[in-house]
N, C-alpha and C positions, 0 to 999 in steps of 0.2 A: 316564571317569567320576571326578568327585572321591570324596576320601576323607570328605570331610563337607561341609554344605552352609554351613555357618560355624565361622567360628575365633576366640571371644574367649581375649583374652590379659590376667591377672588377671581372680581373684578377692574383687575390693574391693566395694565398695558397687554403683559400675554394672556394672563386671563379673559381677556374678550376678545381676542382674537383667535384665541385655542376654539372658544364656545360659539365663535362665529363660524370659523373654519366646518369645525364637526356638523354642527346644525345644520350646514345649506349644505351638506354634504348627503345629508339623510339620518344623521345617528342624533336620535332621540338627545337630547344636550339639557341639562339641569345647570344655571349659573345662581352661585353660590357667595353673597356677599354683604359681608357685619357693616359694614357702613350703610351708608340710607342715600347713595348715589353712586354711580358706578364712576370709573376712573382711576382708583391709586391717587397716585402722583398729578396725572390727567385731568385733574378739577380746578374749579375755581369757585369763588368766594365774595361777597359783595359786603362794601361798608359805606353807608351813607351813600353817596351818588355815583361812586366808583365800585368796580368787577375790578377782583383785584386774583390773575394767572398765579395759580400754586409753585408751577416749578418748570415749565415748558421753557426755553431759554433761547434753543433753536432747534427747530425738526430738521434733523439730516436725511440724505435721502429719497426726496420729494422729486427732484428731475423738473423741467420742462416739460411739455407738450411732446408726446411722442417719445420722450427720453429711456430706453429701453434698459431691462434690472435697476426701476425706480420705483418707491413707493408706490404713487402718483398707476403707473400704467403696471405695478405688479400685483400687489396687496391690496389696494385699494380699492383696483378694478376688480378685483377677484369677490372681495366682499359686496361688493354692488354700492359704494359708496363715493367713487370718485367724484361723479357731481353732487355728491349732498355737499362738499364741503369746498370750503373759496378760503385757497389760500395765501398768502401773503408775505412778500417777497425779500429779505433782507438782501442789499446790494453791496453792502459788504460785512467782509469777514467779521472783522472785531475794530475795533478802536484799541490800540493796548500804549500802556502811560506809565510811563513813572515820574512823576512829580518832580523837573528839573533836568532828566537826562531823557525821558524817549518820550514823543508822541505821535504815533504814524498809525495810523490806517490801511488796513491791508482791506483792495477790494478783492467781493468772491469771483475772481476772474486769474488765471496762471499768471497771463503773461501782465495784469495792468499789476496784480503783486509784486512781479519783479521789479517792473517802473518806478511802484512807489517806494520797496528798499533800495534803489539806487536811486532814486530822488532825494533820501534822507541821508542816505550814505554812499558815495558814489564810490564807486571800483567793485562793486561788489556784485558789479550784475550777473557775472559768467558761476559766480558761487551760486546766487540763489539760484539761477535754471540747473546749474550743477543736481544741489541740494532738489527739488519740484521732480526733477528725470527720477530721483534716486526714490523719492515717494513714489511714484507712479509704477514704476518697477518692482520696487518691495511690498506694495498691493497686489499688485498685479497676479507673481509670481505666491502672495500668501493666502489670497484669493483660490489657484489654483489648485494650491496644499489640503485647503480646507475641503474642499468638492470634491478632493481621494488622488488625485496625481500622484502618480507613483514618485516617489522622493527621487530616484533616478533621472527623471524629466526634468524635477526642479533645477531652477537657476540658483548656481553655487550663490548667487547674490545674496539670497535670501539668508543664507545664513552665515554669510560673515556680518549682513546686519539688522537680522531683524528680530535677533534677543541681544542685543547690544541698551544698553540703556540711552537713552534721546541725549543727555549731556555730551557724554564720547562722544556721538555722530554729531551734532553743533559743534564742537571744540572740531571735530575736521575740516568742518567745513567753512568754521569761521573763528577770529581773530576778537571783535567787538562784543562783546555782552550781550551788547542792547540790539543789538539784533536778533544773539541766542533766545532772547527774553520775548521778540515780537513773534518769531516763527515760533516758538515754543506755549506760548499762552493756553493753547488747549489743556494744558497738561490735567488742570484744575478740571477740567470735566472727566478726566480720568479716575481721579484720586489718588494721582503718586508724584512725586516729583521725580525733573526727568531725570534726576542722579540714579532711578532705582525704574523709570517708564520704558517697558521694552519699545524697540523703534519703530516696529509695524504696529506697536496702536496707536500710535501717535500719528503717523504715515495713511492708517487706514482714517483716523478721525478725519485728519486736513483733506484725505483724495476724497471723502465722500462730500465735504461742502464747499470741495475748490469745484469737483465735479458737476452734484448734484445740487449747489445753492443755498444758504440756509433758510429756513421759512418762520414764520407761524400758523397759524390757525385764525380766520376770521370768526370770532366768537372764542377764542382760545380753544385748550386741551381738552376743557372739559365739553365745546363743540364737537372734537375726533370722536371723543370717548362715547359721546350719545350717538353718533351714526353710526359708530361698530356696535354698539348695542342693538339699535333699530333695525340692523340690518340681520342680529340673530333674532329676536322676534319679530320681523318679520318673517320669518323660516319657520315660523312653529317653535322655536327655544323657549324655555319659563325663566323667568329669574326670579329671586328671592333677595330680597336685600335686608337690613338688620339682621341678619340670619349668621350667626356663629357656626362654624361644625366644631364639634367637639372631639370627636374623634374621626379614627379612618380607619372601618372594620374589613378584618381577612378573616379567611378560615380555612383551612386545605390547601394553605399555602401562597393564595392569592387574595388580591381586594376583592371586595363584595359590595363595599357601599361605603355611608360616611353616619354619625352618628350626629344630629345637632344638637346646640345645646339644650334647646328644649325636653331633650328625652329623646325626640323621634325620628326614626331610623329610614335612609332610603338607599337603595339598592338602584346599585350600577355595575357591573362587570371592569369597567377601566375609570379611573381618577385622576384630572389632572389638577396639579397642585401650582397656585400663583402665590401660595403663602414663603415663609422662611425654609430654606432647608430646614433648620435648626429643630424650628413649628414643626413643621410636616411629621419629619418620622417623631415627633416628643408624641402626636396625637394617632401616630397606628398603633392598633390593638389585634389581637389573634394571630400575629405572626413577631418572631424576632426579626429583627429590624440586623442581617449580616454583620459581624465585624470588620469586613472590609469599609462597610458604611460609617462606622462608629470610629474608624480611624481618621476614615477618609474628614470628615468631619470636625476633628479632634486637631488634626492639624494645618486648622483655615485660620482666618482671623477675623473680626467682624470687620465691616469697612465704614469710613466715615461719614457722617450725618452733614448735616448744612445748621446753619445759620441765617433767616430771611427774616429782610427789613421790608414789607412792603408799602410803598407811598401811592396816596393820591395825592395830586399837587396841582393848586390853581394856579398852572402858567405853562404856557404851549413846550414844546420842547427846544423851539427856536429860542424862546427866551431865558430857558433854561441854558442854554448849550448845546445840548445832546445835537452831534452833528451824524451819531450813527447806532444803530440798536442797541447792539452789545458792544460795552467798552471794558474789557480790562485794565485795573488799577494797582500798583502793586510798587512797593512802601523801596522797595530795591531789588537788583538781579541776584538776590539770595533766594534762590526758592528754597533751598532746604529747610534755611530759617522758618520760613513763610511754611512751607508743609510741618515744622515740630513745632511750631505755633498752632496747631488746631488742637492742640490736646492741652491747652493750656488759655488763661484771660488776657493774656497778653492782647494789647488793641492791634485790630485785626490786621494783614498785613497786607494780604490781597483780596481786592475783590470784584465780583460779576456785577456789573450794572449792566440791567434792562432796561431800554426807556421801549414802550411797547408801541407809543406813540408816535417815533418818526417814523413808521410804517404801521397806520393802524389798525389793532385788530378790532376794536369796535366796546374796548372798554371803560373809554373815560367820557364823560363829557366835552361840548365844543368848546374851546379855550384851556383845558387841563391836560393833563397826565398821569398817565400810571408808569411807577417803575418801581424795579424790585433790586434792593442791595442784597448781595450772596456773598458768603464766604464757608467754605467748608470747617466742620468741628465737628472730633470725635463726643459722644457722650458721657464718656467716662468721665470727665471732668463737670457735668452738672449734675450729677449723680452723689456728687456732697453736697449740695448749695440749700443749706436748711430750709424748707418751705419759707419761713415767716421774710428767707432774705430772696426769693426766687426773681420779684419781681424789680427789684432793685437791680439787682444781677443781671438780668433781660438786659432792661432798659440801659444800663451801663455801656452793658459790651455795644450795645446797640448806635447808642451815641461815637463808637470809633468806626465803627462804617462808616457813617455819618461823616465823619470826619474827614475819613480820607476819599470819601465822594466827594467833597466841595474843594478838590486841591483840582479838581476838572469840572464842577458845577457851584462856583462860590455863589452863598446864598442862596442854598435848595433847602436852607432848615423856616427861610422865612415863607415858600410857598407851598409848607405843609399843609394838608386842608385834614386827612384820614391817614391813619400809621397802624400797620399790626405787626406785631413783632412774633415769628418762631423760634423755637431752638431747638436743636435733636430731641430733649424731650417731646416736645409738639409732632415731631417726626414719630418718634415712636408711638406714640397714644393713636396719630390718625394711620399712619400705617401699617402696625401693629407688627415693625420690624426692630429684634433686638438691636440694640445702639440705635436705633432711630436712623439705620443704614440707608442712602439714598442705594447706594452701587451695589448691596448684596456685601459678597467677602470683598476684601482687600483688592485689590484688581492688580496687585504684582504680575513678573512672570509666570509662577504657580500656578496662578490662576487659569492662565489661557488653553483656549483650545489645543495647543501641543501636548497638555498635561494634564487635565483635565476635562471629563464628557459629562457631569453629571444630569445631562439637558437628554442625555439620551439612551444611559443606563438607571437604574435605581435598586437593583437589584428585588425589586419585590413583584411580581406580577403582577398587572395590570394598574402600578401606580407611573404616573409622568410627572414630570417636573417641566416647567417652564417658568418665564425668569431673568431677573435681575443675579438670582442667588442660584440658580444653575447655567449659566453664563457671563456673558456681558453688560453690561449694568448699559441705562440711556433709553430715549425713548425708543429710537429707530429697533436698535436690537431687541429690545423687546416687546415688540410688535412683530416685528419678525419672525423670533423665537416661538412666540404664542402660534402660530401660523405650519409652522413649521413642524411644532410636536403633534399638534393635531392631524396635519398629513403625514405622518410617520404611522402615528395610531391607527387612521384608515387603511396604510398601505397592509399594516399585518394583519387587521381583522381581515380584507379583500385576499390574502395569501392562500 
């Protein structure tokens, strides 16, 4: 008899929801995590009198009370944590800024956003309304296709627009580049510029935030991670922190368990990996990884990482001029140049500014605020920095983020009380991901559900993949993916 029915490697978003779903269904599950806390990206840390949110900028899919197909009424209810979490709603999607050219706040409401664009750019109301209608249609038919609707029953509109670059679709609807930038700002959440990003990906993202609203969690993403872990433990699950997996063991053509870094072997007929795909397959022993898998992995590109500046500020959001929880600041309308700069030390050309106290999540003392500045960046450029130059280089680059932020919050430097800087190498160290990537592989068209289904098939019986490396990156997609993989495993066992 095996030690457990299932072993889950990694307590990130997908690992947590997979483990909790399995254990709550009666499968004896062991969760293994090499860090000393659960969450992966969904964590927080303290500096002085501030607590800092590591990675959650906006949680999509939560939905309002009673809204069907939402995280609140679906996954969180199923895990028994919906009433354990206090959600904090953002009433704007974001504020989009190009200094001297654009300053537009989009409410998290379809009609409100149309009115906001029209007020700033008169004469575009009908264009925005038609564009939003296309977003809704593409999302509806994309979801229908992902759920297995036969191709002949799908609206041809999905095929006309779904895989077209976002830039092409925006060009079809709008003449003013500033409107295109304002409506396409979420491209940085997806890691690809509008010239490469499939329209269906932006459509799904915008729909999720418009329809289900952007949210935070009181206590940050760490509170959400802790709640899922508690659900797992209350159901009888076992977790081991500070425990790295050295190998995934197989015999007779299928998985039989894992070997830990101290040499201990733990058996289970099913292993769910929330680790990176190259790491996961590199750990497999006792069975050859099929050539089909090796060829697939060799055709994929490691995705982008992030450079983050966490600030504890001795001033209120109002005193600093923050009007929205999320502000995107770009130097200009050239998104391709901004994307290319992610591979260099060129001063940051685009940042996401998260002010966590416009709608407080409880991390900053009274009269203060907690802000993060984030830009995306590939890790390659950091690998060539000599160790003796690392600190100087990261603080010099951090200054460029502050320079861009000061275009919307003059004097922010004067309010800094605490600061912490994270580079792609920081992400690599804490997440254990090649390249410190935060989205897994580069999320181009070939990584979409139409072309790959890594989550569903590993070609190694008993090995299951969950998380951003086996699907779409981001908090909602990975939370849902872990539970989905677990339910599929349970159905297979019941058959």
